[in-house]
C-alpha positions in Angstrom: -31.9 286.5 149.5 -30.7 282.9 149.6 -32.8 282.0 146.6 -31.4 285.0 144.7 -27.8 283.9 145.4 -28.6 280.4 144.3 -30.0 281.7 141.1 -26.9 283.8 140.5 -24.7 280.7 141.2 -26.8 278.6 138.8 -26.4 281.2 136.0 -22.7 281.4 136.7 -22.4 277.6 136.4 -24.4 277.6 133.1 -22.2 280.4 131.7 -19.0 278.6 132.7 -20.3 275.3 131.1 -21.3 277.1 127.9 -17.9 278.8 127.6 -16.1 275.5 128.2 -18.2 273.8 125.6 -17.6 276.6 123.1 -13.9 276.5 123.8 -13.8 272.7 123.3 -15.8 273.0 120.0 -13.4 275.7 118.7 -10.3 273.7 119.7 -11.8 270.6 118.1 -9.7 267.5 117.8 -6.5 266.7 116.1 -6.8 264.5 113.0 -5.3 261.1 113.7 -2.9 259.5 111.3 -4.5 256.9 109.0 -2.9 253.7 108.0 -1.1 254.2 104.7 -3.1 251.2 103.2 -6.4 252.9 104.1 -5.3 256.2 102.5 -4.1 254.3 99.4 -7.6 252.9 98.9 -8.9 256.5 98.3 -12.4 257.7 98.9 -15.4 257.6 96.6 -16.0 261.1 95.3 -12.4 262.3 96.0 -10.1 262.5 93.0 -6.3 262.7 93.8 -3.7 263.8 91.3 0.0 264.0 91.9 2.3 266.3 90.0 5.8 267.9 90.1 4.6 270.7 92.4 2.7 268.6 94.9 -0.7 266.8 95.2 -4.2 268.0 94.4 -7.4 266.5 95.9 -10.7 267.4 94.2 -14.1 266.7 95.7 -17.6 267.7 95.0 -19.8 269.0 97.8 -23.0 267.3 96.9 -25.9 266.8 99.4 -29.5 265.7 99.4 -30.5 269.1 100.7 -28.9 270.7 97.7 -30.6 268.5 95.2 -34.0 269.0 96.8 -33.4 272.8 96.9 -32.3 272.8 93.2 -35.2 270.6 92.1 -37.7 272.9 93.8 -36.1 276.0 92.4 -36.2 274.5 88.8 -39.9 273.6 89.1 -40.9 276.9 90.7 -38.9 278.8 88.1 -40.4 276.9 85.2 -44.0 277.5 86.3 -43.3 281.2 87.0 -41.8 281.7 83.5 -44.7 279.7 82.0 -47.3 281.8 83.9 -45.5 285.0 82.9 -45.5 284.0 79.2 -49.2 283.2 79.4 -49.9 286.6 81.0 -51.2 285.2 84.3 -48.6 286.7 86.7 -49.3 289.8 88.8 -46.6 292.5 89.2 -47.4 295.2 91.8 -51.0 294.0 92.0 -51.6 294.1 88.2 -51.6 291.2 85.7 -48.9 291.6 83.1 -50.6 290.5 79.9 -47.7 291.2 77.6 -44.4 291.0 79.5 -41.3 292.6 78.0 -37.9 291.1 77.6 -36.7 293.2 80.5 -39.3 291.8 82.8 -38.2 288.2 81.8 -34.6 289.3 82.5 -35.5 290.6 86.0 -37.4 287.4 86.7 -34.3 285.4 85.8 -32.2 287.6 88.0 -34.6 287.1 90.9 -34.0 283.3 90.7 -30.2 283.5 90.2 -29.3 283.6 93.9 -31.6 280.5 94.5 -29.8 278.6 91.8 -26.4 279.6 93.2 -27.4 278.2 96.6 -28.5 274.9 94.9 -25.3 274.7 92.9 -23.2 275.4 96.1 -24.7 272.3 97.7 -24.6 270.0 94.6 -22.2 270.9 91.9 -19.6 273.0 93.8 -16.1 271.6 94.1 -13.2 271.9 96.4 -9.7 271.6 95.0 -7.1 271.3 97.7 -3.6 271.8 96.4 -0.8 270.6 98.7 2.9 271.6 98.2 5.7 271.6 100.8 5.5 275.4 101.4 1.8 276.2 100.8 -1.7 274.8 100.8 -4.2 276.4 98.4 -7.9 275.6 98.7 -10.2 276.6 95.8 -14.0 276.4 96.2 -15.9 277.0 93.0 -19.7 277.1 92.6 -19.2 277.7 88.8 -15.9 277.9 86.9 -15.2 281.5 87.8 -17.5 281.9 90.9 -16.1 281.1 94.3 -13.3 281.7 96.8 -9.7 280.8 97.2 -7.7 280.4 100.5 -4.0 280.3 100.7 -1.8 279.3 103.7 2.0 279.4 103.8 3.2 276.3 105.6 6.3 276.1 107.9 8.0 273.2 109.6 4.9 272.4 111.7 1.4 271.9 110.1 -1.5 271.0 112.3 -4.8 269.6 110.9 -7.9 269.6 113.1 -11.6 269.1 112.8 -13.2 271.9 114.7 -16.2 274.2 114.8 -15.9 277.5 112.9 -19.4 278.9 112.9 -21.3 276.6 110.7 -24.4 274.8 112.0 -26.8 272.1 110.7 -30.2 271.7 112.4 -28.9 274.0 115.1 -26.0 271.7 115.9 -22.3 272.8 115.4 -20.6 271.3 112.3 -16.9 270.7 112.1 -14.7 272.2 109.5 -11.2 271.1 108.3 -8.8 273.5 110.0 -5.2 273.7 108.8 -2.8 275.9 110.8 0.8 276.8 110.5 3.1 279.6 111.7 0.3 281.2 113.7 -2.2 281.4 110.9 -5.1 279.1 109.8 -7.6 278.4 107.1 -10.8 276.4 107.5 -13.1 274.9 104.9 -15.4 272.0 104.0 -17.9 272.4 106.9 -20.8 270.9 104.9 -18.8 268.2 103.1 -20.0 264.7 103.6 -18.4 263.2 106.8 -16.5 260.4 105.0 -15.1 262.8 102.4 -14.2 265.3 105.1 -12.4 262.7 107.3 -10.5 261.3 104.3 -9.4 264.7 103.1 -8.3 265.8 106.5 -6.3 262.6 106.9 -4.7 263.0 103.5 -3.6 266.6 104.3 -2.0 265.4 107.5 -0.3 262.5 105.8 1.1 264.8 103.1 2.7 267.2 105.6 3.9 264.5 107.9 5.9 263.2 104.9 6.6 266.4 103.0 6.9 269.1 105.6 8.7 272.3 104.7 12.4 271.8 105.3 14.0 273.6 108.2 16.2 276.6 107.2 19.9 275.8 107.3 22.0 277.8 109.6 24.3 280.4 107.9 27.8 279.2 107.7 30.4 282.0 107.8 
C-alpha cells in the first residue's frame, strides 16, 4: 500500500512539473529592448523599408533542411519523369509503355505538395508591416500562396518569444508572439534565430516609439 501511494505521489509530481514547464514555455519571455545602435546595424537577410504608413520588414525563411528537401525532391521528380517517359514506371502493378498527357499531369500533381514544403523552408518570405494602429504579417510561399495575420494594436503592445506548438527534433521552438488588447498573433517559429531575435526586437522598438496614441477625453 505504501509503495502504491509513493507511486501516485511520484506521478503527481511529474504531472505538476510537466504542467509548470508547459506553462513556462507558453508564457515565454519578454523581448528585451536592444540598443538603438545595434538595431540600426540591421540584420543580414532582413530588409527594412520605411514609408508614410509605417515600417515593413521582409525576411526569407531559408534553412538547410529546406534546401536538402528541395534538392531531393527535384532529383527524385526528374528520374520519375525520365522513367515515365521511357516506359519503365509501373502504375497499379503494370508498366506504362506509352503514358498519356493526363498521367504526366497527375505525376506532377503528386509532387506539387513536396515542392511546396521545400519552397516553404527555402523561398518563402515574411513581410511584417508595422503601423501605429495595426501589425500585418504576410507569409508567402509563392506570390499568391500563403497566409496573412492582422492584429489591431492599442496603447500597450507586448512582444514575446514563446512556444506555440512548433517543434524541431522533438524540442519546442519559440515563435514571435505579439499581443495587444487581449488578442495575439504568432509567427516565424522556424525562422533562423538571429533573424527571429532581430525582428522581435525591431517590432518592440517600433511600438515603444510609435505606440497608438491614447484616446482624448471628450470635452463638453
